[in-house]
C-alpha positions as CSV (number, residue, x, y, z in Angstrom):
1,M,-7.6,-10.7,26.0
2,A,-5.4,-13.6,25.1
3,R,-1.8,-13.0,24.6
4,H,-0.4,-13.3,20.8
5,T,2.2,-15.9,20.4
6,F,4.4,-15.9,17.1
7,S,3.4,-18.9,15.2
8,F,6.9,-20.0,14.1
9,N,9.9,-22.1,15.5
10,G,10.5,-20.8,19.0
11,G,7.6,-18.3,18.9
12,K,6.5,-19.0,22.4
13,E,9.9,-17.9,23.7
14,L,10.2,-14.9,21.3
15,T,6.8,-13.9,22.7
16,T,8.2,-14.1,26.2
17,M,11.1,-11.7,25.3
18,G,9.2,-9.5,22.7
19,A,10.4,-9.2,19.3
20,S,11.6,-5.7,19.6
21,W,13.3,-6.5,22.9
22,F,15.1,-9.3,21.4
23,V,16.6,-7.3,18.4
24,S,17.6,-4.5,20.9
25,Y,19.4,-6.6,23.2
26,C,21.1,-8.7,20.3
27,Y,22.2,-5.3,18.9
28,H,23.8,-4.2,22.1
29,E,25.5,-7.6,22.6
30,H,27.0,-7.8,19.1
31,L,27.0,-4.4,17.4
32,D,26.8,-1.6,20.0
33,G,27.3,-1.9,23.6
34,T,26.1,1.6,24.2
35,H,22.5,0.7,22.9
36,M,20.5,0.3,26.1
37,N,16.7,0.4,25.1
38,W,16.5,-3.2,26.0
39,D,17.4,-2.3,29.7
40,S,14.2,-0.3,30.3
41,V,11.7,-3.1,31.0
42,L,11.1,-4.3,34.6
43,T,11.6,-8.1,33.3
44,V,14.9,-7.7,31.9
45,K,16.7,-10.4,34.0
46,N,13.9,-13.1,32.8
47,R,14.3,-12.0,29.2
48,I,18.1,-12.2,29.3
49,S,17.8,-15.7,30.7
50,A,15.5,-16.6,27.7
51,Y,17.7,-14.9,25.2
52,Y,20.8,-17.1,26.1
53,K,18.8,-20.3,26.2
54,T,17.6,-19.7,22.6
55,K,20.9,-18.6,20.7
56,Y,20.4,-21.3,18.4
57,L,17.3,-19.6,17.0
58,H,18.5,-16.0,16.9
59,K,19.4,-15.9,13.2
60,Y,16.2,-17.4,12.1
61,W,14.3,-14.8,14.5
62,L,16.1,-12.0,12.9
63,E,15.1,-13.1,9.6
64,Q,11.4,-13.4,11.1
65,V,11.4,-9.9,12.5
66,L,12.1,-8.5,9.0
67,E,8.7,-9.9,7.7
68,M,6.9,-8.5,10.8
69,N,4.1,-6.1,10.5
70,N,5.4,-2.6,11.3
71,Y,2.3,-1.5,13.2
72,N,2.7,-4.2,15.6
73,L,6.6,-3.8,16.0
74,N,5.8,0.0,16.9
75,K,3.7,-1.3,19.8
76,N,6.9,-2.1,21.7
77,T,7.5,-0.5,25.2
78,I,11.3,0.2,24.7
79,N,10.9,3.4,22.5
80,L,12.1,2.0,19.1
81,K,10.3,2.5,15.8
82,A,9.6,-0.6,13.5
83,T,12.1,0.9,11.1
84,E,14.7,1.2,13.6
85,I,14.2,-2.5,14.6
86,K,14.2,-3.8,11.2
87,N,17.4,-1.8,10.4
88,M,19.1,-3.3,13.4
89,A,18.0,-6.9,12.4
90,E,19.5,-6.3,9.0
91,K,22.7,-5.1,10.5
92,L,22.8,-8.0,12.7
93,L,22.2,-10.5,9.9
94,D,25.0,-8.7,7.9
95,Y,27.2,-9.3,11.1
96,I,26.3,-13.0,11.3
97,A,26.9,-13.5,7.6
98,K,30.3,-12.0,7.8
99,R,31.4,-13.8,10.9
100,N,30.5,-17.1,9.2
101,T,32.6,-16.6,6.1
């Protein structure tokens, strides 16, 4: 079975990290250092590397996550529900907006 790749700017890189993992790590980095769901994958070092190389896309990706299908977001392996992921993405976008004012 072929791997699904997101069809928006930076989609290949986000696919490599996983949308749920990306939101989880971003939330850990910016809002709650005790949030550790992102750390449960074996490929964490590779994902962190990809994360820091794509910082210029993070706000855009958070906006894209809000539009994603809940069923697909629920398929993550880091034990987060789609509603939790989208809630974290909204909080991160609020944080970014406040930081940029």
